N, C-alpha and C positions, 0 to 999 in steps of 0.2 A: 278646491281642496283634492283631484287626482290629477290636476299638476305638480302640486308637490311631492308625492306619492312617487308620477312619474321621476320628476329629477330626483327624488331618494335616494328612486332603486336602481337610476342609470352613475349616478356619484360613488353609490356605494359598489358596483358591478367593478366599476374603474377601479375603486383603491384597491379591492380582492384580486381582479387582475394581476396591477402591478404590486402587492405588495405580496401579494399571498405568493405568488413565485416567488419571491427572495425566499419566504417560510419556505418553504417545499424546500427546496434550493440547499437552502440551508442545514434542512433535516437529512436530505440524501447524502448531503455533501458536505459535511462538519470540519470547519475550520479551528482544532484545538491543536492549545500545547505547541503556538507558534513558537517561543521562542526557542522550546528544547531541540525541535526542529530543524528550525536555522545554525540552532549551534552544531548540532551534529555535524548538519550537511554542508558550512562551512569547512569543519576540521575534516572529513570525508572525500570532500569531494561532488558530493551529490544531489543532483536536481531535488530540490524543495515537493516538486510535485511530485517525484518519484518516492518519495517518505508521504508523504500526504499520503494519496492514491495507497502507496504497500496497508498503510493505516490499518485505513477506509474498508477497502477490503479484510483483510486480515480479522480487525474487531469493534470495525464502526466506531471508532475511538475510545473503547470501551476499557480500563486500562485495567479491568481485573479478571478480564476476558481469558479462559482458560480452554484447550482444545485438549476432546478425550483422548488425543493421543500425547497432551498431555505439554502444547507448545501456551506458554504465557504472556501476558499484558500485552499492550494494545502492537504489540508488529511481530506479536506467536512466534518467540524464541522458544527454542528446545533451550531447557539446561543444559544440557548434554553439548548442547552446540558452544554455548553463552562459555562454557566451562574452556574452551576449548578457542572461540576466543579471546579471551576475557587472557591468557596464556601471551597470544598473537600481539594485544595491543598492550599487553603489562601493568594490568590491574591485578594491585594482588590486596588489594584489602577488600571486604562481604561487598555484596550488590546484591539489589532486589531489583527482579527481573516484574514484578505491579513497578516500583519505580520508575512513572513514568522517565524524568531523565536517562538510566540506566538501560532501560528495555531499549528508546529510538536512539539511543548510542551502540548496543549491539548489533540491532537491525539495521542500522544506516553504514556501521563497515559491513555487518555482512555483505549485503546489497550491494556495497562498493566494491568487498572481492571478487563477489560474482560473476560483479560488471567487467573488472580485470580480469576475471579467467575466460568468459565467455563473450568479452566482447559486445553480441548486441543483447540491448534491454528483454526479449521478450524471452529470451532462453534464458538468461540472469533471471529474469523471473520465473518461469520453469522450474528452475534448478531451485529455487527461494524458498517454493511449494513446495514440489516431489523429493526434491535433492540432486546435488552436485550430482553424485554416483548412475542415479538413473537416467541424469539429460548427457551424458557422456556418453554412456550406452546405448543411446538414440541416436547421438550425433552420429556415431562406428555405424548406426543398421542402415542401408540405404531405403529400408521402408519408411525410413522417418526424415533422414535427410538426404540433400540430392551432392552435397560441399560438405559436412561436416562441423560446419559453425549454427546451420539454419535449422530450424527445425518447422519441417513441409509438415510433419502430421504429429499429435500428440496421443500419445497411447491412452494414454489418463485423459478420464473423464472430467472427473472434478480438475487437473491442473488447465486442462484448454479451457475448461468455464472459469478460471481462476486468471487464464493471461487477459480473456474477452473480457472482463468485469476490472481489470485490475486499465484495458485499454481507456473503460469506459470516462472510470476514473479522474483517469495521467488526460485525457481532451476535457476534461470541467479544469481541474485543478492546472493546468499547462497555463492555463489564458487567465484563472483567478490571481494563483500566488504569479507573485512579479519579485 
């Protein structure tokens, strides 16, 4: 009877080791709203792993997320930013930032615009989090940038941590999302 429990314990451990890891990764790095993300990324020519990573860092895929500063939805888009973006992309009808499709469209367009402006993903991410005006000021300050296009230091601790969390997420999603 002892051998039965030994074998059962070993098989249980192997099962948990194999399938438990996938469950943990599935919680830490969820894959949700795939259709909406694929569509927005195709329209605005953005790597899907960038958008999955942004959503996970911003809201952990909570479509009802609301920040203390008023950012809304999956990609934590500020309503004032959405108003400007809506004009740029020609949206005249009502939109709802808590609607995943609308939020992902706005957020994906915004990050594509920041990538076009700053050319370096890390710099664009800092702008997504801290605002493009702050990042432009940092790029013009030798204390934070040697070349005017890359940041050697980010003065906002929240933004520095944000970029690092993004990198961890991107490392995972870029391998998982094909």
